[in-house]
N, C-alpha and C positions, 0 to 999 in steps of 0.2 A: 041231244048233241052235247058232247062233253066239252067243258071249258079247259082251255090250255092254261097251265100255270106259268109262272115266270121261268125263263130259260135256266136250265141247270148249268152250273159252272163246269168247265171241262174237267175230266178226270186228270189225275197226275199230281205231281208235287206242288206244295204250296210255296209261293214266292211272295215276299213282302216288299213293297215299295215304301220307303220312309220319307222321301222328299220328291219334289216335282220332277216329272218326266214328260217328254213330248207325248202327246196323245197317241200318235201313230205307233210309236215304239211300245208304249204301254199296251195298246190294243193287240199288237203283234204277239207279245208274250202272253197276254191274257187269253188269246185263242188257243194256246198250247198247254196251259197249266192253270191251276188255281192261283190267281194273281190278285192281291189285295193291297190297296193303298192305306197305310196306317202310320201316323206320326209316332215316333218312338217315345214321345212324352205323354201320349194319350192313354187313358185307361184301356185295358184289353190287349195292349201290345205284347206283354209278356206271355199271355196265353197263346197268342198267335205264334210268337217266336218259338215256343216250345214245340210247335208242329212244323215249323218252316224248314224247307230244304234249301231255299235260296233267299238272299237278301240283297236288294238294290238300294244303294245309298248315294248321296252326293257329298256335301261338305260338312254338314253339322251332325251327322250320326256317327258316334264313335264306336268302332268295333274293337273291343279289347277283351281281356280275360273275363271280366264281369258279364259282358253281354254273351260271350260264347258259352259260358257256363249255363246260361238259360236257353241255349239253342242246341240241344243234343243231336238233332237230326240235320243240322246245317251242313251243306255240302259246298256252297259257293257264295261268295260275296262279290257283287258287281258294283264297282265305284264308277258312277257316271261322271267322269272327269279324269284329270291327269294325276294330280298329287295324291299321295297315299298317307299323308300325315295323320289322318284320323283312323287309320287301319293298322292294327298291330299285326304285322305280317308274320312275326315269329310265333305269336299265339295262334294265329290261323294255321300255320304250318304244323304246329304241334298237335292240332286237332284234325289235321288232314282236311282243312277247309280251303278250297281253291279261292284265289283272289284274282279278279280280272278288272281291267280299266280301259280307258280310251286315250292313249298317249298323245295323239295328234289332233284331238277333236276341237280344241279351242285355240290353237296356235295363231291362226290368222286374226281372230277376234282380239286377242291380247296385244298383238303387234299393232293393230289399228288403234287400240286404246292408248298404248304408249305414245304413239305419234300424236294422237289427239291431245293428250296431256301436255306434251312438249309444245305443241302449237298454242295451247291455251296460255302458256306463260311467255312465249316469245313473240306472239303476234296479237297484240291487243285489238279488239274489234267490238263494234256495237252495231245494232240494227236500228235504223231510224224509224220512229213511229209517227212522223209528221214532217212538214216542211221546215226548213231552217233559213233564216235570213243570211245574207252573204257573210257577215262577221262570225256568226255561229257555225256556219259551214266550214269556214277557214279554221276556226278554233278546234272543231271536232277533228279535222284532218291532221292538225298539228298534234293534238293530244293522243291520237291513236297511231302515230308513227312508231314503228318498231325500231328499237335500237340495234337489234342484231338479227341477221338471217341465219337459217340453219346451216347454210354453206360456209358460214364464218366460224362455226362451232366444232369442237371435238367432242364426239360422243364416246363415253367409256362404258363398256358392257361388262358387268360383273357376272360371269357365268355364261359361256357360249354354248348352251344346250340347244334344244329344238327351237325354243322361242328366241333366245339370244341370237342365234344365227339368222333368223328371219328379220329380227330388228336390224342387225348389221346389213342385211341385204337391202332393206328399205332405206336406211340412213345413207348408205353408199350411193344409192340411186338419187338421193337428194343432195349429193356432193358434200356430205359431211365427212370429216376425217373421223375414222372409227378405230378405236383401240379396244382391247379386251383383256381380261384376266380370268384364267380358269386353271384349276388344279390338274386338268388333263391336257395332254398334247393334242391339239386339234389339227388335222391335216390341212395344208394350205388350200386345197380345193373345197373345203367346207367352211372357210372363214368369211366368204363373201367380201373380201377386201379389207377385213379387220386385221390389225397388227397386234400380235401378242406383246404384253408388257407385264412388269411386276405389279403387285398390288399397290405398292407405294406410288409407282409411276402412273398407274391408272388414276389415282386420286389427284396427283399433281397436274397431270396433262389434260384432264377432262373438264370441259365446261358443263357437261351433262353426264351424270352417272345413272344408269338404269340397271336395276338388280334383277337377275334371273337365275338365282341359285336354287338347288333342290332342298328337300326337307330333311336332310340328314341332321342328326343331333349336333354334330360339330359346327353347324352353321348358326346355332343360336348365338345371338349377340355378335355375329360376324362383323358387322359394320358399327364401329363405336368411336370413342373419342380420338383414338390414334389415327383412324382413317379420316374423320372430319377435320382434324387439325391440318391435314395436307391439302384440303380442298381450297379453291379460291373463294373470295368473298361474294362472288355472284354465282356460285355453283347451283345447278339444278339437280335435285335428287329425286328419282322416280323409283317406287317399289311396287311391283305387281306380283312378287313371288310369294313370300311368307312374311307375316308381320314380325315373327320372332327373330328374323335375321338382323334387324336394326335395334340398337340400344335406344329406346325412346328418350331417355333423359339426356343422353349425349347429343341426339339430334335436336332436341329442344334447345339445349344450350347453344349449339352452333347456329341455329336459325335466329334466336334472339340476338346473338352477337353479330350477326351478318344480315341485316334487314333487306339487302338487295339479293340475297339467295332465295331459293324456293324449294320446298319439299312437296311432292305430290304422291300421296300414299293411298293405295287401293286395298291394302291388306294390313291387318292390325292384330295385336294380341292384347286382350281377348277380342272376340267378335261375338256380339256387338260390344263395343267398349262403353264404359260408364263415365260419370263425371270426374273420376280420378285419373283419367287418361292424361299423361303428361303433355300430349301434343295438342290439347284443346286450347282454343283462344290465343293462338300464336298467328299473327297476321299473315306471315309468309309460309304457313303450313296449311296445305289443302288436303282434306280427307274425303275419300269416297267409299261407299259401302260395298266393297268387294264385287265390282261389276265389270271387271275387264273382260270376262268371258260371257257377259250377259247380252247375247244376241240370239235371235231365233235359230239361226243356222248352227251356232255352237251348241245350243241346247239340244237340237235334234241330233247332232253328231255325238254328243256325250250320251244321250239317251239310248243310242243303239248298242250300248254295253249289254243290253238284254240278249243280243245274239250270242255273245260269249257265255252269258249265264245259262242260256238254253243248251249250248253245246256241252257244257260241263254236266248239266243234269241229264243229258242224253248219252253220256259216256264218251263224248268226243273231246279231243284236245282243243283248248281255246285258242283264238288267234292272238289275243293280247293278254297273256298272263302277266301278273305284276311281278316285277323284279325288286328284291329288297334293296333299299338305298343304303350305301355304306354308312358306318358310324362316323 
């Protein structure tokens, strides 16, 4: 009786996965081609890359001329996510490498996270771990009383794209006044009750500013000293878009000068940041490790970029080809 050896990998093109994917999506692609998980920083990656026809990445694998030069057979890059800041689309196009992504995969997760951050700073709360005597009970209720409700606040949305529009929709449902600024003209039926204003008016009118701009080069340092100078002393600033859109020194100066203001930042430059990050150790600046889209559902949605990767490798047009962001 002959012994069966380990199952052979399916024939077909080699695709490399460099960052985490949902198991089901990875298994789906793995049943159709040779699919290997290998971190780009680990030994052996370049040898695999030289043979790969597909590459599936997330946030921290950079696809640029240097990587592409080591991947002569590469036909498609799948970005399991929305932003394409880490993919040089021009370099890919020059080498006829298709780029696909998942433009709507994490919208709901990010909107929930923005609201969670906002409630964190407007609604103080605590969970009791034991009984309190009447004076302590009364003191706790007084200490945790919120000064402002969301319905008393104006929310300013900087960038009314896919996520910005859904933030507007949620905020309007909570009876917030919503204004926005965008370089594009947004049709009224896509604003979800938000009112267009100038950039300066956005800063002046908003109790809360949440940033949802894209990764174009012109957005580097978009929000700096001139913008912060127009904010009120109790302004709340939320950024879940890109770390580089905020001037960190200008934000640090504003937050130190206005201790009743608050900044809640989920994205940073660089990531991870080190001890030189200007926003460390400022009491009213709160930093989270790029987790706005960190839900099981969003991860599954983003992981199914593998479908478009397989479409390209099969000679079919992808459903979600990447579009270059304007300069």
